C-alpha positions as a Markdown table, in Angstrom:
| # | Residue | x | y | z |
|---|---|---|---|---|
| 1 | Met | 57.7 | 30.2 | 113.0 |
| 2 | Asp | 59.6 | 33.1 | 114.5 |
| 3 | Asp | 61.0 | 36.0 | 112.4 |
| 4 | Ala | 64.5 | 34.6 | 112.2 |
| 5 | Ala | 63.3 | 31.3 | 110.9 |
| 6 | Arg | 60.9 | 32.9 | 108.5 |
| 7 | Leu | 63.8 | 35.1 | 107.2 |
| 8 | Leu | 66.0 | 32.0 | 106.6 |
| 9 | Trp | 63.3 | 29.7 | 105.1 |
| 10 | Thr | 61.0 | 32.0 | 103.2 |
| 11 | Pro | 62.1 | 32.5 | 99.5 |
| 12 | Pro | 62.6 | 36.2 | 98.6 |
| 13 | Ala | 59.3 | 37.7 | 97.3 |
| 14 | Pro | 59.2 | 38.6 | 93.6 |
| 15 | Ala | 60.6 | 42.1 | 92.9 |
| 16 | Lys | 58.0 | 44.8 | 93.0 |
| 17 | Arg | 58.1 | 48.0 | 91.0 |
| 18 | Gly | 60.3 | 50.7 | 92.4 |
| 19 | Pro | 64.0 | 50.9 | 93.4 |
| 20 | Lys | 65.9 | 47.7 | 93.4 |
| 21 | Pro | 67.0 | 46.5 | 96.8 |
| 22 | Arg | 70.5 | 47.8 | 97.5 |
| 23 | Phe | 71.6 | 44.9 | 99.7 |
| 24 | Thr | 71.0 | 41.1 | 100.1 |
| 25 | Leu | 70.8 | 39.1 | 103.3 |
| 26 | Arg | 74.0 | 37.4 | 102.2 |
| 27 | Ala | 75.8 | 40.7 | 101.8 |
| 28 | Ile | 74.6 | 41.8 | 105.2 |
| 29 | Ala | 75.6 | 38.5 | 106.8 |
| 30 | Asp | 79.1 | 38.7 | 105.2 |
| 31 | Ala | 79.5 | 42.3 | 106.6 |
| 32 | Ala | 78.6 | 41.0 | 110.1 |
| 33 | Leu | 81.0 | 38.0 | 109.6 |
| 34 | Ala | 83.8 | 40.4 | 108.7 |
| 35 | Ile | 83.3 | 42.4 | 111.8 |
| 36 | Ala | 83.1 | 39.4 | 114.1 |
| 37 | Asp | 86.2 | 37.8 | 112.5 |
| 38 | Glu | 88.2 | 41.0 | 113.1 |
| 39 | His | 86.8 | 42.3 | 116.3 |
| 40 | Gly | 84.8 | 39.6 | 117.9 |
| 41 | Leu | 81.1 | 38.9 | 118.3 |
| 42 | Asp | 80.5 | 41.7 | 120.8 |
| 43 | Ala | 81.5 | 44.3 | 118.1 |
| 44 | Val | 78.7 | 43.2 | 115.8 |
| 45 | Thr | 75.8 | 45.6 | 116.1 |
| 46 | Met | 73.3 | 46.8 | 113.6 |
| 47 | Gln | 75.0 | 50.2 | 113.6 |
| 48 | Gln | 78.4 | 48.7 | 112.9 |
| 49 | Val | 77.1 | 46.4 | 110.1 |
| 50 | Ala | 75.4 | 49.4 | 108.5 |
| 51 | Ala | 78.6 | 51.4 | 108.7 |
| 52 | His | 80.5 | 48.6 | 107.1 |
| 53 | Leu | 78.0 | 48.6 | 104.3 |
| 54 | Gly | 78.0 | 52.4 | 103.9 |
| 55 | Thr | 74.4 | 52.8 | 104.9 |
| 56 | Thr | 72.3 | 53.6 | 108.0 |
| 57 | Lys | 71.0 | 51.3 | 110.7 |
| 58 | Met | 67.5 | 52.2 | 109.8 |
| 59 | Ala | 68.1 | 51.1 | 106.2 |
| 60 | Leu | 69.0 | 47.6 | 107.4 |
| 61 | Tyr | 65.6 | 47.1 | 109.0 |
| 62 | Arg | 64.2 | 46.9 | 105.5 |
| 63 | Tyr | 66.0 | 43.5 | 105.2 |
| 64 | Leu | 65.8 | 42.1 | 108.7 |
| 65 | Pro | 64.0 | 43.1 | 111.9 |
| 66 | Gly | 66.8 | 43.1 | 114.4 |
| 67 | Arg | 69.8 | 41.4 | 116.1 |
| 68 | Ala | 68.2 | 38.0 | 116.6 |
| 69 | Glu | 67.6 | 37.7 | 112.9 |
| 70 | Leu | 71.1 | 39.0 | 112.2 |
| 71 | Asp | 72.5 | 36.3 | 114.5 |
| 72 | Ala | 70.5 | 33.6 | 112.6 |
| 73 | Val | 71.8 | 34.6 | 109.1 |
| 74 | Met | 75.3 | 35.0 | 110.5 |
| 75 | Leu | 75.4 | 31.5 | 112.0 |
| 76 | Asp | 73.9 | 29.9 | 108.9 |
| 77 | Arg | 76.5 | 31.7 | 106.7 |
| 78 | Ala | 79.4 | 30.9 | 109.0 |
| 79 | Leu | 78.7 | 27.2 | 109.1 |
| 80 | Gly | 78.1 | 26.8 | 105.4 |
| 81 | Ser | 77.5 | 23.4 | 103.9 |
| 82 | Pro | 79.3 | 20.3 | 105.2 |
| 83 | Asp | 81.8 | 18.5 | 103.0 |
| 84 | Pro | 80.6 | 15.3 | 101.3 |
| 85 | Leu | 81.0 | 12.3 | 103.6 |
| 86 | Pro | 82.9 | 9.2 | 102.7 |
| 87 | Glu | 80.5 | 6.4 | 101.8 |
| 88 | Gly | 80.0 | 2.9 | 103.1 |
| 89 | Asp | 81.3 | 3.2 | 106.7 |
| 90 | Trp | 79.2 | 5.2 | 109.3 |
| 91 | His | 82.2 | 5.3 | 111.7 |
| 92 | Arg | 84.5 | 6.9 | 109.1 |
| 93 | Ala | 81.7 | 9.2 | 107.9 |
| 94 | Leu | 80.9 | 10.6 | 111.4 |
| 95 | Thr | 84.6 | 11.0 | 112.2 |
| 96 | His | 85.0 | 13.1 | 109.0 |
| 97 | Trp | 81.8 | 15.0 | 109.9 |
| 98 | Ala | 83.1 | 15.9 | 113.4 |
| 99 | Asp | 86.5 | 16.9 | 112.1 |
| 100 | Asp | 84.9 | 19.1 | 109.4 |
| 101 | Leu | 82.7 | 20.8 | 111.9 |
| 102 | His | 85.6 | 21.4 | 114.3 |
| 103 | Arg | 87.6 | 23.0 | 111.5 |
| 104 | Arg | 84.7 | 25.3 | 110.5 |
| 105 | Val | 84.0 | 26.4 | 114.1 |
| 106 | Leu | 87.7 | 26.8 | 115.0 |
| 107 | Thr | 88.1 | 29.4 | 112.2 |
| 108 | Arg | 85.1 | 31.3 | 113.6 |
| 109 | Pro | 84.9 | 30.4 | 117.3 |
| 110 | Trp | 82.3 | 33.1 | 117.9 |
| 111 | Ala | 79.9 | 30.7 | 116.1 |
| 112 | Val | 79.9 | 28.5 | 119.2 |
| 113 | Glu | 78.1 | 31.2 | 121.2 |
| 114 | Leu | 75.6 | 31.9 | 118.3 |
| 115 | Ser | 74.8 | 28.2 | 118.1 |
| 116 | Gln | 74.0 | 28.0 | 121.8 |
| 117 | Arg | 71.5 | 30.9 | 121.7 |
| 118 | Pro | 67.9 | 29.8 | 121.3 |
| 119 | His | 67.1 | 29.6 | 117.6 |
| 120 | Ile | 65.5 | 27.5 | 114.8 |
| 121 | Pro | 68.2 | 26.1 | 112.5 |
| 122 | Gly | 68.5 | 27.6 | 109.1 |
| 123 | Pro | 69.2 | 25.7 | 105.8 |
| 124 | Gly | 73.0 | 25.7 | 106.4 |
| 125 | Glu | 72.8 | 24.4 | 109.9 |
| 126 | Leu | 70.1 | 21.9 | 109.0 |
| 127 | Ala | 72.4 | 20.6 | 106.2 |
| 128 | Trp | 74.8 | 19.5 | 108.9 |
| 129 | Phe | 72.0 | 17.6 | 110.7 |
| 130 | Glu | 71.1 | 16.0 | 107.4 |
| 131 | Ala | 74.6 | 14.9 | 106.6 |
| 132 | Gly | 75.2 | 13.5 | 110.1 |
| 133 | Leu | 71.9 | 11.6 | 110.1 |
| 134 | Ser | 72.6 | 10.3 | 106.6 |
| 135 | Ala | 75.7 | 8.6 | 108.0 |
| 136 | Leu | 73.5 | 6.9 | 110.6 |
| 137 | Ala | 70.7 | 6.1 | 108.1 |
| 138 | Gly | 71.5 | 2.4 | 107.7 |
| 139 | Leu | 71.8 | 1.7 | 111.5 |
| 140 | Pro | 68.9 | 0.2 | 113.5 |
| 141 | Leu | 68.6 | 3.2 | 115.8 |
| 142 | Arg | 65.6 | 5.2 | 116.7 |
| 143 | Gly | 65.3 | 8.8 | 115.5 |
| 144 | Gly | 65.9 | 10.1 | 119.0 |
| 145 | Glu | 69.0 | 8.0 | 119.5 |
| 146 | Lys | 70.4 | 9.3 | 116.2 |
| 147 | Leu | 69.7 | 12.9 | 117.3 |
| 148 | Asp | 71.3 | 12.3 | 120.7 |
| 149 | Ala | 74.4 | 10.9 | 119.0 |
| 150 | Leu | 74.8 | 14.0 | 116.9 |
| 151 | Thr | 74.2 | 16.2 | 120.0 |
| 152 | Leu | 77.0 | 14.5 | 121.8 |
| 153 | Leu | 79.4 | 14.9 | 118.9 |
| 154 | Val | 78.4 | 18.6 | 118.4 |
| 155 | Gly | 78.8 | 19.2 | 122.2 |
| 156 | His | 82.3 | 17.7 | 122.2 |
| 157 | Val | 83.4 | 19.6 | 119.1 |
| 158 | Met | 82.0 | 22.9 | 120.3 |
| 159 | Ser | 83.4 | 22.6 | 123.8 |
| 160 | Leu | 86.9 | 22.0 | 122.5 |
| 161 | Ala | 86.7 | 24.7 | 119.9 |
| 162 | Arg | 85.6 | 27.2 | 122.6 |
| 163 | Arg | 88.5 | 26.2 | 124.9 |
| 164 | Gln | 91.0 | 26.5 | 122.1 |
| 165 | Ser | 89.7 | 29.9 | 121.1 |
| 166 | Leu | 89.9 | 31.2 | 124.6 |
| 167 | Gly | 93.6 | 30.3 | 124.7 |
| 168 | Ala | 93.4 | 27.3 | 127.0 |
| 169 | Ala | 96.8 | 25.8 | 127.5 |
| 170 | Ser | 97.5 | 22.8 | 125.3 |
| 171 | Glu | 98.5 | 19.5 | 127.1 |
| 172 | Lys | 102.0 | 20.0 | 125.7 |
| 173 | Asp | 102.3 | 23.5 | 127.1 |
| 174 | Leu | 100.7 | 22.5 | 130.4 |
| 175 | Ala | 103.1 | 19.6 | 130.7 |
| 176 | Leu | 106.1 | 21.9 | 130.1 |
| 177 | Gly | 104.8 | 24.3 | 132.8 |
| 178 | Leu | 104.1 | 21.6 | 135.3 |
| 179 | Ala | 107.3 | 19.6 | 134.7 |
| 180 | Pro | 109.4 | 21.3 | 137.4 |
| 181 | Ile | 106.5 | 21.2 | 139.8 |
| 182 | Leu | 105.8 | 17.5 | 139.2 |
| 183 | Asp | 109.5 | 16.7 | 139.4 |
| 184 | Thr | 109.5 | 18.2 | 142.9 |
| 185 | His | 106.1 | 17.0 | 144.1 |
| 186 | Ala | 105.7 | 13.7 | 142.2 |
| 187 | Glu | 105.1 | 11.8 | 145.5 |
| 188 | Glu | 102.1 | 14.1 | 146.3 |
| 189 | Phe | 100.6 | 13.8 | 142.8 |
| 190 | Pro | 101.8 | 10.4 | 141.5 |
| 191 | His | 98.8 | 9.8 | 139.1 |
| 192 | Thr | 99.1 | 13.2 | 137.6 |
| 193 | Ala | 102.9 | 12.9 | 137.1 |
| 194 | Ser | 102.5 | 9.5 | 135.6 |
| 195 | Ala | 99.7 | 10.5 | 133.2 |
| 196 | Phe | 101.7 | 13.5 | 131.8 |
| 197 | Ala | 104.8 | 11.4 | 131.5 |
| 198 | Asp | 102.9 | 8.6 | 129.6 |
| 199 | Ala | 101.3 | 11.2 | 127.3 |
| 200 | Val | 104.7 | 12.6 | 126.4 |
| 201 | Ala | 106.2 | 9.1 | 125.9 |
| 202 | Asp | 103.5 | 7.8 | 123.6 |
| 203 | Gly | 102.7 | 11.0 | 121.7 |
| 204 | Ser | 99.1 | 11.2 | 122.8 |
| 205 | Gln | 99.1 | 14.8 | 123.9 |
| 206 | Asp | 96.4 | 17.2 | 122.6 |
| 207 | Asp | 94.4 | 14.3 | 121.1 |
| 208 | Ala | 91.1 | 15.2 | 122.9 |
| 209 | Leu | 89.1 | 15.7 | 119.7 |
| 210 | Arg | 89.9 | 12.3 | 118.3 |
| 211 | Phe | 89.7 | 10.6 | 121.7 |
| 212 | Gly | 86.2 | 12.1 | 122.4 |
| 213 | Val | 84.9 | 11.3 | 119.0 |
| 214 | Glu | 86.1 | 7.7 | 119.2 |
| 215 | Arg | 84.5 | 7.2 | 122.6 |
| 216 | Ile | 81.2 | 8.6 | 121.4 |
| 217 | Leu | 81.3 | 6.3 | 118.4 |
| 218 | Asp | 82.2 | 3.4 | 120.6 |
| 219 | Gly | 79.1 | 4.2 | 122.6 |
| 220 | Ile | 77.0 | 4.1 | 119.4 |
| 221 | Arg | 78.6 | 0.7 | 118.5 |
| 222 | Ser | 77.7 | -0.6 | 122.0 |
| 223 | Leu | 74.1 | 0.6 | 121.5 |
| 224 | Leu | 73.9 | -1.2 | 118.2 |
| 225 | Ser | 75.0 | -4.4 | 120.0 |
| 226 | Thr | 72.3 | -3.9 | 122.5 |
| 227 | His | 69.7 | -3.5 | 119.8 |
| 228 | Glu | 71.0 | -6.7 | 118.1 |
| 229 | His | 70.5 | -8.7 | 121.3 |
| 230 | Arg | 67.2 | -7.2 | 122.2 |
| 231 | Thr | 64.4 | -9.6 | 122.5 |
| 232 | Pro | 61.8 | -9.0 | 119.7 |
């Protein structure tokens, strides 16, 4: 177990004689979150977190060894615990799970980068795994298949959140910008012109989150059908 994982998973040691610790990991993580929320992830340094707390960088090393450990507690604190899932329907439960994760990450898009750095999940992040897997618990899938299903959902959610945070044009804005071009060059790009026109007509613009989640869940349903027809 690396230092970051040990920090997240080892209960605090009983207090010893001497001065009471001035800070907690939660307070340090919250200071780092405040900096990242206001100035971005690149602004988060041990020095800046210490300044935010009114202490010195060296004083923080009493609580965590370095930046990797700070990243770990930041991510765990940023994700928090998932909302309770609706019961009785794995499809509805996983849709809710993906929507909840998207909302959390979209409020703190820098968490996407932290989640992609090599690390061992902490209690908060693992709670998301547990919730997602609980929705799949009654299905005749192997453990690896369940983990792969969550990986696909997480990848889709994180990719969209990252694009949105970077200011990628929405389909509606892109359609408005392309409208005069496609009006003039529709014969050169007939499929593009038709797709944008249809999306406007049926109100399906900017629906990539729902569309992607539905297709992944359709894939799970197809896999279930395969299992049902598999020869014993």
